[in-house]
N, C-alpha and C positions, 0 to 999 in steps of 0.2 A: 674377418677381419675385410672383407668385400664391402659388408654393409657398412663398415666405419668410412671407409674411403670415399663412398658413395655420398654419404651425408656430408662429410668434410669438404668434398669437392661442390655440391650443390651450397653448401653454407659460404663458401670461399668466394662462387661466383655471384650470390647474392651482396655479399660484403663489396666486390669489387666494383657491380652495378650501382650500389649505393654510394660508393666514393666517388665513380666517375660521373655519376648525374649530379653528386653535389657542386663537385668543380666545375660541372658544363655551364650553369646558369639554366636560365628558362627559354631559350631560343627566341633572345632578342626581347626578352619581356623584363631585363635587369633580375633574373633569377624568379620572377612570379610563375607559378603555374597553377591554375586553379586545378583542385583535386577531381582526378577522375573517379568516376562511379555511378552510383544511382542517382537520379538528380531532385532526391527529397522523397517526402511523404507519398504515399501510395491513395489519394482519394479513390474511393469507389467510382469507377466508370459513369455508373448510372447518377452519380448523385453530381459529377462534374457534367455530364450532358445535360442535367436539368439545372444547373448555375448557369453554362452557357445560354441556355436556350431562355433563361429569365434575365438576361443581361439587358441594361438600357441599349435603344439604339442611338443612333447620330451620326454624323459625318466625321467620325474618325475611325481608328483602327486599336486593336489590341496586339502588342508587340512582346514576344520574348527574346530577349538576348542571348544570341548562340554564340559564343567566343572560340574560336578555334585559332590557334597560333598562326601568326604568318598570314592570315586571309583577312579581307578588307571587305567581307559581307559583315552586317549588323546583327541581323537575326529575322525570327519569323512573325509575320503580321500578317493578322487575318480582320475580318468584317466583324462586328458584333452579332453576337447569335450564330455566326457560322463554327462549326467545329476545327479543331487546329488540324486537321487533315488537309483542309481545305485553304491553309494559312500558304505564303510565299516566303521563302528564302530571298532576302531584299537587301541590297545595298543601299546606305542613306545618302543623301546629297544634304549636305550641311550649309546650304548657301543662306538659308533664312534663319537657321538654328543648329547648332551643334549639338551632336550626339549625347547621350546621357552621360557615357564614359569617355568623353574627350579629355583626356588626361595623360601626361607622358607616360610612354611605354615602360619607364624604367621608376616609375613612381613610388612610393612607399606603399604600404599595404592598405586598400581602402582609396588609394589615390593615384591608380594608373589603369590604364587603357585594359577592357577586359575584366576589371574588378566585379562588375554586375552581372555576371554569368548566369542565365537562367533567370535573372530578375524579370516581371512581367510590367507591362507599361500600358499606360492610356496614350497612343502615337496620333499627332495631329499632324496633317498634311494630305499629300495627294500623291500618287502614282505620276511620274511625268512621261509614262508612254515608252520610255527608253530602256534599252537592256545595257548595262555596263558589263564589262569583261574583269573577273577579278582572276589574274593567274597563277594565283597559288593554291585555286580550288579548281580551275581550268573550266569555270562556268561563266555563264552569260546569266545575269540576274536583273530581274526588274530594280530599275532606281524609284526610290520614296522620298520627295521633297519634305523633310520634316521642318513644321512650323511651331512644335512646341509638345510636351510630352509630360505626364504625371507619372510617378512612381506608385502601384497597386499593390504589389506583394514582392517581397525578397525570397521567398521561399514556397512557390506555386507547386513544387512537384513535377511531375513528369509532363511531357508536351503531347506526344502521339500515343503512347500506350504505357502501361505500368512497367514493361521492359526496357524505357529507355536506358543508355548507358551512355554517359558523357566521357568522352577522351579529349582532353584539350590539344592533342596533337592529330587528330584526325577526323573528319566528318563523319560521324557516327550515327546523326539525329537528321534523319528524310521524312518529309510529307509521303503518307503511304496512299 
C-alpha cells in the first residue's frame, strides 16, 4: 500500500507541476521557452577541431546564439580558427545592424526573440572595447558592434564539450 501512495504522490506532483507551468507562460516570452536538453548531435571532438582549424580566415567572427530567459547577452563569439573555449560571451551593440533574432518577445513560433537558440552565424563587426552590464546575469560582458551576419548552421551541436546541457532558465554553458 505504501508503494502505491508513493507512486500516486509522485504522479500528483508531476501533474501539478505540468499544470502550473502550462498556465504560467514562458517568463516574459509570451509562453515561448526553448527546449532544455542536449544541444544536438555529438560530432567527434577530433573532427570538430580539424574543421575549426581549416576554417576560412578573415575580419569576422563565428557566433553561437545562447539564449537564456531574461538575460540580454547575445551569445558566444570567437575568431576564425580559434576553439570555442577561446570565445567570449558578448552583448551586441545594434546601432549599425539589428541582431538576427530582433523580434517581439511574444511573437509566434520562429518569429520571437531567442528563436535561434544555438544557431551558428558568421558575424561581421568589431569589439568596441567597452564592457556592458547585464543585470540579469550579474555580468560585465564585452560589447560587440554588429555590422552584418550570415546564418551558417541551425543545428551545429555542442559548443564547449559533448556534455553541454542547455537550460533556458539559467546559465549552464561557460567557456572552460
